[in-house]
N, C-alpha and C positions, 0 to 999 in steps of 0.2 A: 223708241227707235234706237237701234244700235248704230254707232258710228265707229269708223276705223281710221287710224292715223299711222303713218309709217314714215321713217326717215330714210332718205336715199342720198348717199354721198356720190358726187360726180368727181372721179379721180382720174389722174393720168399725168403724163409728163407735161411740161409747159407747151402751150400753143397747139393743143390737139382739138380745141373747140368746146371746152367745158362751159365757159361763160356764155358762149353763143347758144349752146344747147339749152342752158337754163333760161335764157331770154326767150327762146322759141317755145319752150314748154309753158312758160308763164304768159306768153303772148304780150310781153312788155319788156322794156329795157331796164332791168334791175341791176345787172352786173356789167361792169365796164369791159369792153372788148377792144383788143388792139393786136397788131402784128408783133408788137414788142413782147418778148417773153417776160413772165412774172408780173403781169399787169394786176392780177388778183393776188393781193398780199395777205388778206384775211379771209376766213370762210364767210361766205355770203349765203344767207338763208332765203329761200323763196318758197311760197306755199301755193299749192293748187288744190282746189276742192272740186271733186266730181261726185255729185250726189251725196251719199253718206260716207264718202272716202276722202280723207285729206292726206295729201302727199307733201312732205316737207323735204325739199331738195337742198342739199348743202354743196355749194360750189366751192371747191377747195383750191388753194394755190397749187401750181404744177409741182409735182414731186420730181426731184432730180438728185443725182448722186455726186459725191465728191466735191461738194461746194465748200470753198474756204471762207466765203463771206458770212458774217454772223447773221445778216438779214435773211439770206437764203436758207441757212440752217434753221432759223426760227420758222420760216414758211414751211419747210419740210415737216418740222415737228407739229405744226398746226394741222397740216393735211393728214399726217399719219395718225395723230391723236383723234381726229374726227372719226376715223374708221372704227374705233372702239365703241362708238355710241350710236351706230346706225343699224337699221333693219335690213338694208340691202346696199349693194355697191354697183354703180355703173362705171366700168373701167373703159374710158375712152382712149382709142388709139387712132392714129392717122393712117388711113387705109392705103396711102401711097408708099409708106415705108415704115419699117420697124426699127427702132433704135435701142441701144443698150439701156437707155433710161426706161423704155417700155418694159424691158426684162426686169429691171430693178423694181418697178411698181408691181409687176406680176409676182415677184418673189414676196413682196409685202402682202399682197392679196391672198396668196396661198395659205397664209397663217390665219386667215379670218374664218369665222364659223357662221357667216351670213351668206345669203344668195348673192352671187356676183354675175352681172350681165356684161358681156363684152359688146361695147358699142363701137363699131368700125365707122369712123367718120371720114368725110371727104371722098366717098366712093365715086362721086361724079368726076373726080380728078384722076382716077386710075386710068392710065392710057391703055393698057392691055387688059381688058375686062376678063379674058380667059384665065388670067393669073389670079384673079380675086378669090375664087372658091378654093383653089389649092392653098393659097396664102392663109385664108381664114381657117381652113382645115388644120394646117400646121400649128396655128396658134391654139386652136381648140384642143389639140392633143396635150398641151402643157397644163391645162387646168379644166376642171369640170364646171364650165360656165352654165348657169341656169338657162341662159338664152344668148344667142348672138344676133345683134341687131345692126344691120348696115344702114347708114344714114348719109345725107349730103348736107 
């Protein structure tokens, strides 16, 4: 029997729901979640097996720019270095607003040669649902995402 295994990095700016998504995918609380930014300080690995396929998810610290604190620079380095060793990237963004840090993460992702999925989180909190599709379309023009996945 042939089996398959792939590594998927969950990346994005702080507090977009990376750890919550990992916990939902695994159907257990593996990663700590909090409203406080930078709760995830080290990469956390979670494994899900579906038949002969094994998915290794890597929950990364939130990527942010211009940090002067050494701890934040180390967390950025951890998250960015993870991207070199994965088979796919899930780029999580908050569907209610786009920030400069999202743009920063997108610039990093553009240099990768692996499939990248745009995961638009918190779509249930978007007040004007008519704005969601044009917003997603505008982001999709910036990078050739493998797929765009809205979630709540």
